[in-house]
N, C-alpha and C positions, 0 to 999 in steps of 0.2 A: 412494554414494547421495546424498551432499551435493550433488554436481554436478548430479545429476538434479533434486533439489529446487530448486536455484538456477535451473536452466533453466525449470522450470514456473512459478516465481515471476516470472521475467522475462516469460513468455508471459502470465501473468495481468495483469502491469503493462501490457502492450500492449493487452489487452482493456479495461482500465480507461480507456484513452484514447478508446475508442469511446463515442459517446453512445447508450446503450441501457439497458434494465433489467437488474437483476442476473440475472433469470431467463434472459435472452437471452445474457448473458456466460457463465453457467453452461452453457447449452446448447452454445455454441460451444466452450468448453473441454472439455466432456464428450465431444464427438465426437473432439477431437484426443487427449485422454488415453485414452479408451476403445479407440482403435485402436492406439496406440503403446506403451502401458504395461500390462503384465499386472496383474491384481488384487492380487497379493502386493506388487508394487512400488508400486502406488498406496497401499496401506495403509502401507508403509514411508515413502513420501514424506509421507503425512499425519502419521505419528508424528514425523518429523523436523521438519516445520513446526510441529506443535503443541508440540514441545519448545522451539522458538525463540519462540513467541508469549509476550508478556508477561503476567504476572498483576497487575501494577501497575495500579491503577484510573486513574492519570493517563495511562499509555500506552494503555489501553483507550479512554479518552475521545479521545485524540489520533487513534486509528484512525478514529473516527467523525466527528470534527470537526477535521481537520488544518488546514483553512483558517482556522478561528476561532482556533486556537492561534497561527498564524503572522501573522495580521493585525496585532496590535499591534507586532510587530517590523518589519513592512513600514512601519508608520506612523512608528515611531521612526527607521527608516533614511531615509525621505523627509524628515522634519523635520531630521535631521542634514545631509542634503544641502542643503536649503533654507537653513538657518542658516549652514552652512559657506560657501556661495556668497555669500549676501547680506551677511553681517556679516564676511566674511573671517576667520572663526573656523575655522582649518584643523584644529583638534583635533576639530571636530564630524564630520569625515570618518571618524574612528575609530568613532563611533557608527553612521554609515552602513554602513561595511564590516562591523563586528561584528554588527550587528542584521540586515543583509541576509544574511549568511552563516548566522546562526541561523534566520532565517525559511526559507531554502532547506533547511537541514537538517531542520527540523520538517516541512516539506512532503514531503521525500523519505522520511522515516521513516514518516509517516502513510500515504504511498502504498504503501510496502512492506508495512506491516501490513495494509492493505486488500487487497493482492494475495494475501498469505498466507491471509487469511480466505476470499478467493474460491476458492482452491485447496482448502481444507478443505471448503467447501460443495460444491464440484464433486465431490470424492471421496465425500462423503456421499451426494450425489444419485445418483452411479453405483451405489453400494452399495444404496441404496433401490430403484433401478430393477431391479437384479439380483434382489433379494428379492421385489419385487412388479411383475412385468413388465406386468400388466394395469392397474395403478393409474395411468394416464396422464392 
């Protein structure tokens, strides 16, 4: 079931690359998931993903504001590059590499958390539509 959850998180990450509303993303994922995954497996996927979701308030904030978390590290990486080149301070490249890597890590982690949340919302939407088919 873990592989199936991973597959759906990757599909949600692909949907996040599209410029559209969350409702549209959920709609597209709902069609894909509703056709290919039986309801019991959908609930199992939802439980797997919920088990992985963080309860830490910092990681919850990262899910919502991943770019704001990574921005200071991008700035430090840029300054390290600027000072390293202009003042021939080669140790500043360490700041560039480490802060750049940290910024990328934060962006990827936030992206993944956002995709997991999108899958949970999609499964909830499918369940609500099955319970109330007329409430569209």
